[in-house]
N, C-alpha and C positions, 0 to 999 in steps of 0.2 A: 814293406818289409815287416812291419809289426804284425800284419795278418799272417804272414808266412810263419813267423815265430809262434804265434798263438796256435796255429794249426799243427805245428810240429810238437809243441808242448802238450797239446790236448790229446795227441795220439791219433788224430784224424788223418794224418799223412802217412801212416804206415802202409807200405806197399805201393804208394803212389808218389814216391819221391820225385821222380823225373817230371811228372805232370805238374807238380806243385812248384818245384824249385827252378826248373829250367827257364820259364818265362822271365824270372827275375834276375838271372845271371847277367845279361847285358847291362841292366840298370845298376846292379851292385858293382860291376866293373867300372862303369862310367863314374859312379859316385866315389869309388876308391881312387880312381885317377885324379878326379877333381880335388879330393881331400889331400892327396899326395902333392899336388901342385901348389897347395897353399901352405905346406909345411916347410920349415927351414931345412936346407940341405944337410945340416949336421945331424938331424933326427932321422933321416931316411934309413941309414944303415941300422940304427938301433931298432927302428920299427920293423925292418925286415927280419932282423935276428929274433925279435919277439914273436913275430908271426911263425917263423920256422920252429921255434921252441914250443909254442902253443900247439902247432900242428902235430909235431912228433909226440908231445905229451898226451894229447887227445887220442891219437892213434894207438898209443901204448896202453892207455888207461881204459878206454871204452872198447868193449867187445860187442860187436853186432851179432844179431841172431842168425845172420846169413852164413 
């Protein structure tokens, strides 16, 4: 995951997003499910609300060149 972040921040991944990110999607999903299973139930809804808020904020604030 650190390698993907470094490639993204360095600009090497421009135009090759699918080729770089897609192989990591299953591992990120499994890691997220594992982390979610270790969290207390009362935190799950607040974590979901935080993710939704962050996603909407990033979508609204960042404008892609496409």
